[in-house]
mmCIF file of the protein (N, C-alpha, C, O) and its ligand, coordinates in Angstrom:
data_MODEL
# 
_entry.id   MODEL 
# 
loop_
_entity.id 
_entity.type 
_entity.pdbx_number_of_molecules 
1 polymer     1 
2 non-polymer 1 
# 
_entity_poly.entity_id                      1 
_entity_poly.type                           'polypeptide(L)' 
_entity_poly.nstd_linkage                   no 
_entity_poly.nstd_monomer                   no 
_entity_poly.pdbx_seq_one_letter_code       MLPIVICPDCGQQAEMDQVLTAQSNQNVIYICPSCSCVIRNIETNKG 
_entity_poly.pdbx_seq_one_letter_code_can   MLPIVICPDCGQQAEMDQVLTAQSNQNVIYICPSCSCVIRNIETNKG 
_entity_poly.pdbx_strand_id                 A 
# 
loop_
_entity_poly_seq.entity_id 
_entity_poly_seq.num 
_entity_poly_seq.mon_id 
_entity_poly_seq.hetero 
1 1  MET n 
1 2  LEU n 
1 3  PRO n 
1 4  ILE n 
1 5  VAL n 
1 6  ILE n 
1 7  CYS n 
1 8  PRO n 
1 9  ASP n 
1 10 CYS n 
1 11 GLY n 
1 12 GLN n 
1 13 GLN n 
1 14 ALA n 
1 15 GLU n 
1 16 MET n 
1 17 ASP n 
1 18 GLN n 
1 19 VAL n 
1 20 LEU n 
1 21 THR n 
1 22 ALA n 
1 23 GLN n 
1 24 SER n 
1 25 ASN n 
1 26 GLN n 
1 27 ASN n 
1 28 VAL n 
1 29 ILE n 
1 30 TYR n 
1 31 ILE n 
1 32 CYS n 
1 33 PRO n 
1 34 SER n 
1 35 CYS n 
1 36 SER n 
1 37 CYS n 
1 38 VAL n 
1 39 ILE n 
1 40 ARG n 
1 41 ASN n 
1 42 ILE n 
1 43 GLU n 
1 44 THR n 
1 45 ASN n 
1 46 LYS n 
1 47 GLY n 
# 
loop_
_struct_asym.id 
_struct_asym.entity_id 
A 1 
B 2 
# 
loop_
_chem_comp.id 
_chem_comp.type 
_chem_comp.mon_nstd_flag 
ALA 'L-peptide linking' y 
ARG 'L-peptide linking' y 
ASN 'L-peptide linking' y 
ASP 'L-peptide linking' y 
CYS 'L-peptide linking' y 
GLN 'L-peptide linking' y 
GLU 'L-peptide linking' y 
GLY 'peptide linking'   y 
ILE 'L-peptide linking' y 
LEU 'L-peptide linking' y 
LYS 'L-peptide linking' y 
MET 'L-peptide linking' y 
PRO 'L-peptide linking' y 
SER 'L-peptide linking' y 
THR 'L-peptide linking' y 
TYR 'L-peptide linking' y 
VAL 'L-peptide linking' y 
ZN  non-polymer         . 
# 
_pdbx_entity_nonpoly.entity_id   2 
_pdbx_entity_nonpoly.name        ? 
_pdbx_entity_nonpoly.comp_id     ZN 
# 
_pdbx_nonpoly_scheme.asym_id         B 
_pdbx_nonpoly_scheme.entity_id       2 
_pdbx_nonpoly_scheme.mon_id          ZN 
_pdbx_nonpoly_scheme.ndb_seq_num     1 
_pdbx_nonpoly_scheme.pdb_seq_num     101 
_pdbx_nonpoly_scheme.auth_seq_num    101 
_pdbx_nonpoly_scheme.pdb_mon_id      ZN 
_pdbx_nonpoly_scheme.auth_mon_id     ZN 
_pdbx_nonpoly_scheme.pdb_strand_id   A 
_pdbx_nonpoly_scheme.pdb_ins_code    . 
# 
loop_
_atom_site.group_PDB 
_atom_site.id 
_atom_site.type_symbol 
_atom_site.label_atom_id 
_atom_site.label_alt_id 
_atom_site.label_comp_id 
_atom_site.label_asym_id 
_atom_site.label_entity_id 
_atom_site.label_seq_id 
_atom_site.pdbx_PDB_ins_code 
_atom_site.Cartn_x 
_atom_site.Cartn_y 
_atom_site.Cartn_z 
_atom_site.occupancy 
_atom_site.B_iso_or_equiv 
_atom_site.pdbx_formal_charge 
_atom_site.auth_seq_id 
_atom_site.auth_comp_id 
_atom_site.auth_asym_id 
_atom_site.auth_atom_id 
_atom_site.pdbx_PDB_model_num 
ATOM   1   N  N  . MET A 1 1  ? -13.022 10.549 0.674   1.00 0.00 ? 1   MET A N  1 
ATOM   2   C  CA . MET A 1 1  ? -11.896 10.301 -0.231  1.00 0.00 ? 1   MET A CA 1 
ATOM   3   C  C  . MET A 1 1  ? -10.724 9.717  0.542   1.00 0.00 ? 1   MET A C  1 
ATOM   4   O  O  . MET A 1 1  ? -10.228 10.315 1.496   1.00 0.00 ? 1   MET A O  1 
ATOM   5   N  N  . LEU A 1 2  ? -10.295 8.547  0.115   1.00 0.00 ? 2   LEU A N  1 
ATOM   6   C  CA . LEU A 1 2  ? -9.139  7.943  0.738   1.00 0.00 ? 2   LEU A CA 1 
ATOM   7   C  C  . LEU A 1 2  ? -7.878  8.338  -0.022  1.00 0.00 ? 2   LEU A C  1 
ATOM   8   O  O  . LEU A 1 2  ? -7.923  8.617  -1.220  1.00 0.00 ? 2   LEU A O  1 
ATOM   9   N  N  . PRO A 1 3  ? -6.759  8.358  0.686   1.00 0.00 ? 3   PRO A N  1 
ATOM   10  C  CA . PRO A 1 3  ? -5.492  8.630  0.008   1.00 0.00 ? 3   PRO A CA 1 
ATOM   11  C  C  . PRO A 1 3  ? -5.214  7.557  -1.046  1.00 0.00 ? 3   PRO A C  1 
ATOM   12  O  O  . PRO A 1 3  ? -5.572  6.390  -0.891  1.00 0.00 ? 3   PRO A O  1 
ATOM   13  N  N  . ILE A 1 4  ? -4.573  7.992  -2.103  1.00 0.00 ? 4   ILE A N  1 
ATOM   14  C  CA . ILE A 1 4  ? -4.253  7.079  -3.193  1.00 0.00 ? 4   ILE A CA 1 
ATOM   15  C  C  . ILE A 1 4  ? -2.797  6.652  -3.087  1.00 0.00 ? 4   ILE A C  1 
ATOM   16  O  O  . ILE A 1 4  ? -1.907  7.467  -2.844  1.00 0.00 ? 4   ILE A O  1 
ATOM   17  N  N  . VAL A 1 5  ? -2.578  5.372  -3.274  1.00 0.00 ? 5   VAL A N  1 
ATOM   18  C  CA . VAL A 1 5  ? -1.212  4.845  -3.304  1.00 0.00 ? 5   VAL A CA 1 
ATOM   19  C  C  . VAL A 1 5  ? -0.920  4.381  -4.729  1.00 0.00 ? 5   VAL A C  1 
ATOM   20  O  O  . VAL A 1 5  ? -1.745  3.727  -5.368  1.00 0.00 ? 5   VAL A O  1 
ATOM   21  N  N  . ILE A 1 6  ? 0.241   4.723  -5.199  1.00 0.00 ? 6   ILE A N  1 
ATOM   22  C  CA . ILE A 1 6  ? 0.639   4.311  -6.538  1.00 0.00 ? 6   ILE A CA 1 
ATOM   23  C  C  . ILE A 1 6  ? 1.704   3.229  -6.429  1.00 0.00 ? 6   ILE A C  1 
ATOM   24  O  O  . ILE A 1 6  ? 2.719   3.405  -5.756  1.00 0.00 ? 6   ILE A O  1 
ATOM   25  N  N  . CYS A 1 7  ? 1.462   2.119  -7.091  1.00 0.00 ? 7   CYS A N  1 
ATOM   26  C  CA . CYS A 1 7  ? 2.416   1.022  -7.060  1.00 0.00 ? 7   CYS A CA 1 
ATOM   27  C  C  . CYS A 1 7  ? 3.710   1.446  -7.744  1.00 0.00 ? 7   CYS A C  1 
ATOM   28  O  O  . CYS A 1 7  ? 3.691   1.885  -8.894  1.00 0.00 ? 7   CYS A O  1 
ATOM   29  N  N  . PRO A 1 8  ? 4.826   1.316  -7.046  1.00 0.00 ? 8   PRO A N  1 
ATOM   30  C  CA . PRO A 1 8  ? 6.111   1.712  -7.634  1.00 0.00 ? 8   PRO A CA 1 
ATOM   31  C  C  . PRO A 1 8  ? 6.572   0.749  -8.715  1.00 0.00 ? 8   PRO A C  1 
ATOM   32  O  O  . PRO A 1 8  ? 7.502   1.042  -9.467  1.00 0.00 ? 8   PRO A O  1 
ATOM   33  N  N  . ASP A 1 9  ? 5.929   -0.381 -8.786  1.00 0.00 ? 9   ASP A N  1 
ATOM   34  C  CA . ASP A 1 9  ? 6.352   -1.390 -9.748  1.00 0.00 ? 9   ASP A CA 1 
ATOM   35  C  C  . ASP A 1 9  ? 5.599   -1.269 -11.068 1.00 0.00 ? 9   ASP A C  1 
ATOM   36  O  O  . ASP A 1 9  ? 6.214   -1.252 -12.134 1.00 0.00 ? 9   ASP A O  1 
ATOM   37  N  N  . CYS A 1 10 ? 4.262   -1.183 -11.004 1.00 0.00 ? 10  CYS A N  1 
ATOM   38  C  CA . CYS A 1 10 ? 3.469   -1.166 -12.228 1.00 0.00 ? 10  CYS A CA 1 
ATOM   39  C  C  . CYS A 1 10 ? 2.701   0.127  -12.425 1.00 0.00 ? 10  CYS A C  1 
ATOM   40  O  O  . CYS A 1 10 ? 2.120   0.345  -13.488 1.00 0.00 ? 10  CYS A O  1 
ATOM   41  N  N  . GLY A 1 11 ? 2.690   0.994  -11.410 1.00 0.00 ? 11  GLY A N  1 
ATOM   42  C  CA . GLY A 1 11 ? 2.036   2.280  -11.564 1.00 0.00 ? 11  GLY A CA 1 
ATOM   43  C  C  . GLY A 1 11 ? 0.546   2.268  -11.312 1.00 0.00 ? 11  GLY A C  1 
ATOM   44  O  O  . GLY A 1 11 ? -0.120  3.288  -11.489 1.00 0.00 ? 11  GLY A O  1 
ATOM   45  N  N  . GLN A 1 12 ? 0.018   1.142  -10.907 1.00 0.00 ? 12  GLN A N  1 
ATOM   46  C  CA . GLN A 1 12 ? -1.400  1.042  -10.593 1.00 0.00 ? 12  GLN A CA 1 
ATOM   47  C  C  . GLN A 1 12 ? -1.751  1.924  -9.404  1.00 0.00 ? 12  GLN A C  1 
ATOM   48  O  O  . GLN A 1 12 ? -1.043  1.937  -8.398  1.00 0.00 ? 12  GLN A O  1 
ATOM   49  N  N  . GLN A 1 13 ? -2.844  2.655  -9.529  1.00 0.00 ? 13  GLN A N  1 
ATOM   50  C  CA . GLN A 1 13 ? -3.299  3.465  -8.410  1.00 0.00 ? 13  GLN A CA 1 
ATOM   51  C  C  . GLN A 1 13 ? -4.440  2.756  -7.698  1.00 0.00 ? 13  GLN A C  1 
ATOM   52  O  O  . GLN A 1 13 ? -5.316  2.172  -8.336  1.00 0.00 ? 13  GLN A O  1 
ATOM   53  N  N  . ALA A 1 14 ? -4.421  2.811  -6.379  1.00 0.00 ? 14  ALA A N  1 
ATOM   54  C  CA . ALA A 1 14 ? -5.488  2.183  -5.607  1.00 0.00 ? 14  ALA A CA 1 
ATOM   55  C  C  . ALA A 1 14 ? -5.670  2.948  -4.312  1.00 0.00 ? 14  ALA A C  1 
ATOM   56  O  O  . ALA A 1 14 ? -4.749  3.600  -3.818  1.00 0.00 ? 14  ALA A O  1 
ATOM   57  N  N  . GLU A 1 15 ? -6.871  2.856  -3.774  1.00 0.00 ? 15  GLU A N  1 
ATOM   58  C  CA . GLU A 1 15 ? -7.111  3.514  -2.501  1.00 0.00 ? 15  GLU A CA 1 
ATOM   59  C  C  . GLU A 1 15 ? -6.328  2.822  -1.400  1.00 0.00 ? 15  GLU A C  1 
ATOM   60  O  O  . GLU A 1 15 ? -6.265  1.595  -1.320  1.00 0.00 ? 15  GLU A O  1 
ATOM   61  N  N  . MET A 1 16 ? -5.746  3.638  -0.571  1.00 0.00 ? 16  MET A N  1 
ATOM   62  C  CA . MET A 1 16 ? -4.871  3.139  0.483   1.00 0.00 ? 16  MET A CA 1 
ATOM   63  C  C  . MET A 1 16 ? -5.537  2.056  1.319   1.00 0.00 ? 16  MET A C  1 
ATOM   64  O  O  . MET A 1 16 ? -4.912  1.066  1.701   1.00 0.00 ? 16  MET A O  1 
ATOM   65  N  N  . ASP A 1 17 ? -6.822  2.270  1.593   1.00 0.00 ? 17  ASP A N  1 
ATOM   66  C  CA . ASP A 1 17 ? -7.525  1.342  2.461   1.00 0.00 ? 17  ASP A CA 1 
ATOM   67  C  C  . ASP A 1 17 ? -7.644  -0.045 1.850   1.00 0.00 ? 17  ASP A C  1 
ATOM   68  O  O  . ASP A 1 17 ? -7.824  -1.029 2.567   1.00 0.00 ? 17  ASP A O  1 
ATOM   69  N  N  . GLN A 1 18 ? -7.543  -0.124 0.536   1.00 0.00 ? 18  GLN A N  1 
ATOM   70  C  CA . GLN A 1 18 ? -7.729  -1.401 -0.128  1.00 0.00 ? 18  GLN A CA 1 
ATOM   71  C  C  . GLN A 1 18 ? -6.431  -2.176 -0.316  1.00 0.00 ? 18  GLN A C  1 
ATOM   72  O  O  . GLN A 1 18 ? -6.451  -3.391 -0.513  1.00 0.00 ? 18  GLN A O  1 
ATOM   73  N  N  . VAL A 1 19 ? -5.324  -1.483 -0.254  1.00 0.00 ? 19  VAL A N  1 
ATOM   74  C  CA . VAL A 1 19 ? -4.067  -2.132 -0.608  1.00 0.00 ? 19  VAL A CA 1 
ATOM   75  C  C  . VAL A 1 19 ? -3.063  -2.198 0.534   1.00 0.00 ? 19  VAL A C  1 
ATOM   76  O  O  . VAL A 1 19 ? -2.057  -2.901 0.441   1.00 0.00 ? 19  VAL A O  1 
ATOM   77  N  N  . LEU A 1 20 ? -3.332  -1.471 1.605   1.00 0.00 ? 20  LEU A N  1 
ATOM   78  C  CA . LEU A 1 20 ? -2.413  -1.519 2.727   1.00 0.00 ? 20  LEU A CA 1 
ATOM   79  C  C  . LEU A 1 20 ? -2.962  -2.435 3.805   1.00 0.00 ? 20  LEU A C  1 
ATOM   80  O  O  . LEU A 1 20 ? -4.138  -2.377 4.164   1.00 0.00 ? 20  LEU A O  1 
ATOM   81  N  N  . THR A 1 21 ? -2.094  -3.267 4.302   1.00 0.00 ? 21  THR A N  1 
ATOM   82  C  CA . THR A 1 21 ? -2.484  -4.199 5.360   1.00 0.00 ? 21  THR A CA 1 
ATOM   83  C  C  . THR A 1 21 ? -1.582  -3.970 6.564   1.00 0.00 ? 21  THR A C  1 
ATOM   84  O  O  . THR A 1 21 ? -0.358  -4.051 6.457   1.00 0.00 ? 21  THR A O  1 
ATOM   85  N  N  . ALA A 1 22 ? -2.182  -3.689 7.690   1.00 0.00 ? 22  ALA A N  1 
ATOM   86  C  CA . ALA A 1 22 ? -1.410  -3.483 8.907   1.00 0.00 ? 22  ALA A CA 1 
ATOM   87  C  C  . ALA A 1 22 ? -1.075  -4.816 9.538   1.00 0.00 ? 22  ALA A C  1 
ATOM   88  O  O  . ALA A 1 22 ? -1.925  -5.696 9.668   1.00 0.00 ? 22  ALA A O  1 
ATOM   89  N  N  . GLN A 1 23 ? 0.166   -4.946 9.924   1.00 0.00 ? 23  GLN A N  1 
ATOM   90  C  CA . GLN A 1 23 ? 0.607   -6.171 10.572  1.00 0.00 ? 23  GLN A CA 1 
ATOM   91  C  C  . GLN A 1 23 ? 0.537   -6.011 12.083  1.00 0.00 ? 23  GLN A C  1 
ATOM   92  O  O  . GLN A 1 23 ? 0.441   -4.900 12.604  1.00 0.00 ? 23  GLN A O  1 
ATOM   93  N  N  . SER A 1 24 ? 0.586   -7.134 12.767  1.00 0.00 ? 24  SER A N  1 
ATOM   94  C  CA . SER A 1 24 ? 0.497   -7.097 14.221  1.00 0.00 ? 24  SER A CA 1 
ATOM   95  C  C  . SER A 1 24 ? 1.682   -6.376 14.853  1.00 0.00 ? 24  SER A C  1 
ATOM   96  O  O  . SER A 1 24 ? 1.596   -5.865 15.969  1.00 0.00 ? 24  SER A O  1 
ATOM   97  N  N  . ASN A 1 25 ? 2.791   -6.346 14.114  1.00 0.00 ? 25  ASN A N  1 
ATOM   98  C  CA . ASN A 1 25 ? 3.966   -5.649 14.630  1.00 0.00 ? 25  ASN A CA 1 
ATOM   99  C  C  . ASN A 1 25 ? 3.988   -4.180 14.202  1.00 0.00 ? 25  ASN A C  1 
ATOM   100 O  O  . ASN A 1 25 ? 5.016   -3.509 14.290  1.00 0.00 ? 25  ASN A O  1 
ATOM   101 N  N  . GLN A 1 26 ? 2.832   -3.694 13.737  1.00 0.00 ? 26  GLN A N  1 
ATOM   102 C  CA . GLN A 1 26 ? 2.632   -2.303 13.365  1.00 0.00 ? 26  GLN A CA 1 
ATOM   103 C  C  . GLN A 1 26 ? 3.337   -1.906 12.081  1.00 0.00 ? 26  GLN A C  1 
ATOM   104 O  O  . GLN A 1 26 ? 3.311   -0.738 11.692  1.00 0.00 ? 26  GLN A O  1 
ATOM   105 N  N  . ASN A 1 27 ? 3.967   -2.870 11.420  1.00 0.00 ? 27  ASN A N  1 
ATOM   106 C  CA . ASN A 1 27 ? 4.435   -2.577 10.075  1.00 0.00 ? 27  ASN A CA 1 
ATOM   107 C  C  . ASN A 1 27 ? 3.251   -2.556 9.142   1.00 0.00 ? 27  ASN A C  1 
ATOM   108 O  O  . ASN A 1 27 ? 2.208   -3.145 9.425   1.00 0.00 ? 27  ASN A O  1 
ATOM   109 N  N  . VAL A 1 28 ? 3.417   -1.875 8.027   1.00 0.00 ? 28  VAL A N  1 
ATOM   110 C  CA . VAL A 1 28 ? 2.367   -1.827 7.026   1.00 0.00 ? 28  VAL A CA 1 
ATOM   111 C  C  . VAL A 1 28 ? 2.935   -2.361 5.719   1.00 0.00 ? 28  VAL A C  1 
ATOM   112 O  O  . VAL A 1 28 ? 4.011   -1.955 5.279   1.00 0.00 ? 28  VAL A O  1 
ATOM   113 N  N  . ILE A 1 29 ? 2.204   -3.264 5.116   1.00 0.00 ? 29  ILE A N  1 
ATOM   114 C  CA . ILE A 1 29 ? 2.638   -3.770 3.827   1.00 0.00 ? 29  ILE A CA 1 
ATOM   115 C  C  . ILE A 1 29 ? 1.634   -3.377 2.746   1.00 0.00 ? 29  ILE A C  1 
ATOM   116 O  O  . ILE A 1 29 ? 0.432   -3.267 2.988   1.00 0.00 ? 29  ILE A O  1 
ATOM   117 N  N  . TYR A 1 30 ? 2.162   -3.174 1.571   1.00 0.00 ? 30  TYR A N  1 
ATOM   118 C  CA . TYR A 1 30 ? 1.353   -2.827 0.414   1.00 0.00 ? 30  TYR A CA 1 
ATOM   119 C  C  . TYR A 1 30 ? 1.255   -4.049 -0.483  1.00 0.00 ? 30  TYR A C  1 
ATOM   120 O  O  . TYR A 1 30 ? 2.264   -4.668 -0.819  1.00 0.00 ? 30  TYR A O  1 
ATOM   121 N  N  . ILE A 1 31 ? 0.033   -4.389 -0.867  1.00 0.00 ? 31  ILE A N  1 
ATOM   122 C  CA . ILE A 1 31 ? -0.166  -5.485 -1.810  1.00 0.00 ? 31  ILE A CA 1 
ATOM   123 C  C  . ILE A 1 31 ? -0.887  -4.930 -3.023  1.00 0.00 ? 31  ILE A C  1 
ATOM   124 O  O  . ILE A 1 31 ? -2.038  -4.505 -2.934  1.00 0.00 ? 31  ILE A O  1 
ATOM   125 N  N  . CYS A 1 32 ? -0.207  -4.938 -4.147  1.00 0.00 ? 32  CYS A N  1 
ATOM   126 C  CA . CYS A 1 32 ? -0.763  -4.346 -5.356  1.00 0.00 ? 32  CYS A CA 1 
ATOM   127 C  C  . CYS A 1 32 ? -1.869  -5.238 -5.929  1.00 0.00 ? 32  CYS A C  1 
ATOM   128 O  O  . CYS A 1 32 ? -1.669  -6.439 -6.113  1.00 0.00 ? 32  CYS A O  1 
ATOM   129 N  N  . PRO A 1 33 ? -3.031  -4.650 -6.208  1.00 0.00 ? 33  PRO A N  1 
ATOM   130 C  CA . PRO A 1 33 ? -4.127  -5.430 -6.780  1.00 0.00 ? 33  PRO A CA 1 
ATOM   131 C  C  . PRO A 1 33 ? -3.903  -5.768 -8.248  1.00 0.00 ? 33  PRO A C  1 
ATOM   132 O  O  . PRO A 1 33 ? -4.589  -6.622 -8.809  1.00 0.00 ? 33  PRO A O  1 
ATOM   133 N  N  . SER A 1 34 ? -2.948  -5.098 -8.859  1.00 0.00 ? 34  SER A N  1 
ATOM   134 C  CA . SER A 1 34 ? -2.710  -5.289 -10.280 1.00 0.00 ? 34  SER A CA 1 
ATOM   135 C  C  . SER A 1 34 ? -1.616  -6.310 -10.549 1.00 0.00 ? 34  SER A C  1 
ATOM   136 O  O  . SER A 1 34 ? -1.818  -7.254 -11.313 1.00 0.00 ? 34  SER A O  1 
ATOM   137 N  N  . CYS A 1 35 ? -0.448  -6.124 -9.919  1.00 0.00 ? 35  CYS A N  1 
ATOM   138 C  CA . CYS A 1 35 ? 0.678   -7.008 -10.200 1.00 0.00 ? 35  CYS A CA 1 
ATOM   139 C  C  . CYS A 1 35 ? 1.018   -7.906 -9.012  1.00 0.00 ? 35  CYS A C  1 
ATOM   140 O  O  . CYS A 1 35 ? 1.915   -8.745 -9.094  1.00 0.00 ? 35  CYS A O  1 
ATOM   141 N  N  . SER A 1 36 ? 0.294   -7.723 -7.909  1.00 0.00 ? 36  SER A N  1 
ATOM   142 C  CA . SER A 1 36 ? 0.445   -8.578 -6.731  1.00 0.00 ? 36  SER A CA 1 
ATOM   143 C  C  . SER A 1 36 ? 1.811   -8.490 -6.070  1.00 0.00 ? 36  SER A C  1 
ATOM   144 O  O  . SER A 1 36 ? 2.188   -9.359 -5.284  1.00 0.00 ? 36  SER A O  1 
ATOM   145 N  N  . CYS A 1 37 ? 2.549   -7.438 -6.392  1.00 0.00 ? 37  CYS A N  1 
ATOM   146 C  CA . CYS A 1 37 ? 3.811   -7.271 -5.683  1.00 0.00 ? 37  CYS A CA 1 
ATOM   147 C  C  . CYS A 1 37 ? 3.521   -6.876 -4.231  1.00 0.00 ? 37  CYS A C  1 
ATOM   148 O  O  . CYS A 1 37 ? 2.489   -6.278 -3.925  1.00 0.00 ? 37  CYS A O  1 
ATOM   149 N  N  . VAL A 1 38 ? 4.442   -7.220 -3.365  1.00 0.00 ? 38  VAL A N  1 
ATOM   150 C  CA . VAL A 1 38 ? 4.307   -6.898 -1.956  1.00 0.00 ? 38  VAL A CA 1 
ATOM   151 C  C  . VAL A 1 38 ? 5.469   -6.021 -1.545  1.00 0.00 ? 38  VAL A C  1 
ATOM   152 O  O  . VAL A 1 38 ? 6.628   -6.362 -1.778  1.00 0.00 ? 38  VAL A O  1 
ATOM   153 N  N  . ILE A 1 39 ? 5.160   -4.900 -0.940  1.00 0.00 ? 39  ILE A N  1 
ATOM   154 C  CA . ILE A 1 39 ? 6.190   -3.960 -0.539  1.00 0.00 ? 39  ILE A CA 1 
ATOM   155 C  C  . ILE A 1 39 ? 6.018   -3.669 0.944   1.00 0.00 ? 39  ILE A C  1 
ATOM   156 O  O  . ILE A 1 39 ? 4.940   -3.297 1.408   1.00 0.00 ? 39  ILE A O  1 
ATOM   157 N  N  . ARG A 1 40 ? 7.089   -3.845 1.655   1.00 0.00 ? 40  ARG A N  1 
ATOM   158 C  CA . ARG A 1 40 ? 7.037   -3.611 3.104   1.00 0.00 ? 40  ARG A CA 1 
ATOM   159 C  C  . ARG A 1 40 ? 7.499   -2.194 3.422   1.00 0.00 ? 40  ARG A C  1 
ATOM   160 O  O  . ARG A 1 40 ? 8.324   -1.598 2.729   1.00 0.00 ? 40  ARG A O  1 
ATOM   161 N  N  . ASN A 1 41 ? 6.927   -1.694 4.499   1.00 0.00 ? 41  ASN A N  1 
ATOM   162 C  CA . ASN A 1 41 ? 7.330   -0.388 5.010   1.00 0.00 ? 41  ASN A CA 1 
ATOM   163 C  C  . ASN A 1 41 ? 7.163   0.728  3.972   1.00 0.00 ? 41  ASN A C  1 
ATOM   164 O  O  . ASN A 1 41 ? 7.993   1.632  3.868   1.00 0.00 ? 41  ASN A O  1 
ATOM   165 N  N  . ILE A 1 42 ? 6.080   0.641  3.219   1.00 0.00 ? 42  ILE A N  1 
ATOM   166 C  CA . ILE A 1 42 ? 5.817   1.703  2.271   1.00 0.00 ? 42  ILE A CA 1 
ATOM   167 C  C  . ILE A 1 42 ? 5.505   2.995  3.014   1.00 0.00 ? 42  ILE A C  1 
ATOM   168 O  O  . ILE A 1 42 ? 4.926   2.978  4.101   1.00 0.00 ? 42  ILE A O  1 
ATOM   169 N  N  . GLU A 1 43 ? 5.889   4.095  2.423   1.00 0.00 ? 43  GLU A N  1 
ATOM   170 C  CA . GLU A 1 43 ? 5.666   5.379  3.077   1.00 0.00 ? 43  GLU A CA 1 
ATOM   171 C  C  . GLU A 1 43 ? 4.185   5.726  3.075   1.00 0.00 ? 43  GLU A C  1 
ATOM   172 O  O  . GLU A 1 43 ? 3.493   5.573  2.068   1.00 0.00 ? 43  GLU A O  1 
ATOM   173 N  N  . THR A 1 44 ? 3.726   6.187  4.199   1.00 0.00 ? 44  THR A N  1 
ATOM   174 C  CA . THR A 1 44 ? 2.365   6.690  4.277   1.00 0.00 ? 44  THR A CA 1 
ATOM   175 C  C  . THR A 1 44 ? 2.407   8.086  4.883   1.00 0.00 ? 44  THR A C  1 
ATOM   176 O  O  . THR A 1 44 ? 3.459   8.578  5.293   1.00 0.00 ? 44  THR A O  1 
ATOM   177 N  N  . ASN A 1 45 ? 1.272   8.689  4.925   1.00 0.00 ? 45  ASN A N  1 
ATOM   178 C  CA . ASN A 1 45 ? 1.207   10.035 5.487   1.00 0.00 ? 45  ASN A CA 1 
ATOM   179 C  C  . ASN A 1 45 ? 1.001   10.018 6.995   1.00 0.00 ? 45  ASN A C  1 
ATOM   180 O  O  . ASN A 1 45 ? 0.897   11.060 7.642   1.00 0.00 ? 45  ASN A O  1 
ATOM   181 N  N  . LYS A 1 46 ? 0.948   8.826  7.525   1.00 0.00 ? 46  LYS A N  1 
ATOM   182 C  CA . LYS A 1 46 ? 0.649   8.713  8.945   1.00 0.00 ? 46  LYS A CA 1 
ATOM   183 C  C  . LYS A 1 46 ? 1.824   9.186  9.785   1.00 0.00 ? 46  LYS A C  1 
ATOM   184 O  O  . LYS A 1 46 ? 2.969   8.805  9.541   1.00 0.00 ? 46  LYS A O  1 
ATOM   185 N  N  . GLY A 1 47 ? 1.540   9.999  10.752  1.00 0.00 ? 47  GLY A N  1 
ATOM   186 C  CA . GLY A 1 47 ? 2.540   10.449 11.697  1.00 0.00 ? 47  GLY A CA 1 
ATOM   187 C  C  . GLY A 1 47 ? 3.529   11.389 11.095  1.00 0.00 ? 47  GLY A C  1 
ATOM   188 O  O  . GLY A 1 47 ? 4.438   11.853 11.783  1.00 0.00 ? 47  GLY A O  1 
HETATM 189 ZN ZN . ZN  B 2 .  ? 1.772   -3.136 -9.043  1.00 0.00 2 101 ZN  A ZN 1 
# 
């Protein structure tokens, strides 16, 4: 079971592994599969 992320814009739920993309600078961005919004520095449970 992967953690679920809920899009703050449209409320779509998706597995974290499918919607979070790690950047080379270690930032993480969220790309919603439903509304295609992009959110930087979304909170995760990491660390
Ligand atoms: Zn969305």
